[in-house]
N, C-alpha and C positions, 0 to 999 in steps of 0.2 A: 501295574508298574511297567513303565516303558524304558527301554534302553536309550541312553543319550545318542543322538545322531552325530554324524561327522561334521556338521556345521559348528558344533559346540564342543566336541571332544575328539581326542585321538586315541588310537589303539593302545592298550587293551580296555579302555573304559567301557566299550560296548558290551563285551562279554562279561566283564565284572558286574555290570548292572543286571545282566541276565542271571548270573550266578547268585546275586543277592536275592533276586526274586524267587529263585528255586529254594534257597535256604529259608527265606521267610515263609514260603508256602508249606514246606515240610514241617516247620516249627509251629505253624498256626492253623493249618487247614482243618485239623480235627475240631477246633472251636467253631467251625462253620459247617460241620457235617460232612467234611471230606475225609479221605483215607490217606494219611501221610505215607503209607507204605507203597502207594502206587501213584506216582506223579508222571504224567506224560507231557511232552513239550512239542510244540509245533510253531510254524511261522512261514511266511512267504517272502521270497526275494532275499533281502538282507536278513530277514527273520529266518529264512530257510538255512542260510549259512550259519547263523548264530545258534539255532536250535540243534543242528547237527553237531556243531563244535561243542556245545554245552553237554550234549549227551555222551560225547566221546572223551571228555576231559574232567570227570569228577575229581575234585580234590587237588587239581593242579594249582600250586601256590601262586604262580604268576597271574592267574585269572581270578584269584580270590584274595586280593590285597586287604589285609586287616581282618579277614574272616577265614583264614586258611583252614581251620579245623571244622568248619561248617560242612554238613552233609549236603552235597549238591548232586547226588546221584538221581537219575531219572529211570523210570522203568519202561519207557517207550518213547520213540521220536518219530515225528511225521514232518520232515522238511519238504516244503514246496518250492519249486523253481529257484533253488539257491545256487550259489557259487561254492564249489567244494575244494578248489585248488587254485590259490592265488599265484603260485609259482608257474603252473601251467606249461611245463616243458614240452608236453605233447601238442600244445596249441589247440586244445579242444574248446577253449573259452572264447570270449568275445574280444576281438581286436580293440585296442584302446583302453582296456581295463587297467593296465599298468599305470597309465598317466593319471587316471581317476584316483586310483588307490594312493599313489604318491602324493597327490594334491590334497585329498580329502580324508584319508584314513590313517596312513602311516607317516612317520616323521623322517623316513629315508627311502631311498630307491631300493628296488629288488637287488641290484648289484651290490649295494653297500650294506644292506641289512637283511640278507636272505634268510637268516635264521628266524627273524621275527615274522617274515612272510610265511615261512613253513609252519611256524607255531600257530599262526592264525588260520591255517588251512585244515579242514576236517580230513582231507586225504592223507595227511601226515600223522593222523592219530588213530588209525585203524587198530582194533584190538579184539582179542578173543572174547573178552567179557563185555563187549558192547551190548546195550539193550536192544530189543527188537526195533527194526527200522522199517518205515514205509516211505520210500522216496518217490515223490510225484513231480512230473515235469511235462510241460507241453512240447510236443515235437516241433512246433513252429515258433518257439520262443526265440526272439531276436535279441533279447537283452542278456539272457543267461542260457547258453546253449545246452540242449539235452544231451549231447555227446559226453559232456563232463559229468553230468549226473548219472548217466548210464555206466560210465567207467567207475565212478565212486561206488555205486551199488554193487557192481560186479566184484570189485576188489574187497569191499567190506564183507560180502558174502563168503569170500574165501577165508577170511580171518575170523569172523564172528561165529560163536557157537549158538547164537540166537537167530530167529528168522530175519531175513532181509528181503523185503518185497519192493519191487520197482514197477511203477506205473507210468508209462509214457503215452500221453494222450494225443491221438492224431488231430492235427489242425489247431491244437490249443496254443494260445499265445501266452505271453507273460501276464501274470495276475488274472488269468481267465476266470478265477472264482469270484472276482469282484462283482460280476454281473450274474444275476440269477438266470439259470438255464438248465436244460436237462443234463448237460455235462456236469455242471456244478452240483446238482442234486445227487447225481450218482457218485460223484467224488466224495461228497460229505457222507453218503451212506457207506461207501467203501472204507473211509477212515473210521467211522463208527464201528463197523464190523471188525476191523483190524484191532482197534483198541479193546473191544469187548473180548476178543480171543486172548489178547495179551493179559488183560485183567484177570480173566478166569484162570489162565495158566499160572499167573503169579500167585493167586490165592490158593490154587491147588498145590503149588510147590511148598507152601507153608502149612498145609493141612487144613486150610479153612475152606468151608463150603462156598 
């Protein structure tokens, strides 16, 4: 299942689609050999933003229209090169993002609808019961700056009771993992190891081997 993009939909349709996918997975994955008690979410770029937001907002009614009571919790999140703060008061993001968001995502400007922009920003949903996070970003990313990802991980680490891992890759650009490389292989291996540790910890916490 893919979230609708901003050529066809406006906020919050994108996150609602992600939430529907999580709810469907938790309800049906056991029929396909999966474990509904452990669902991890990941994505890159816009998917990095959406995966982080989804992990931090389980059960938020505004993001689950028509299925407010569905379980949309996840047990781990691995966002890659996402945007975490649309308001960006510290100006850590990319110049010009406001105009793009006003034109393609939201139905109002930041000045007129600030509450909506905050609600759409993972940075404004930091919580002590957040799932484990592995935030990955390329240091040379010109589309979504690493400084914002770094700040997000630092602030989440202060709030969350779960591990928050941050990986900033030297010389890596936006969407670096699209191309096969030594860097990509090691990134995939690191994600695999992180999720394995999270899964084992989750099972141990419930008394399962």
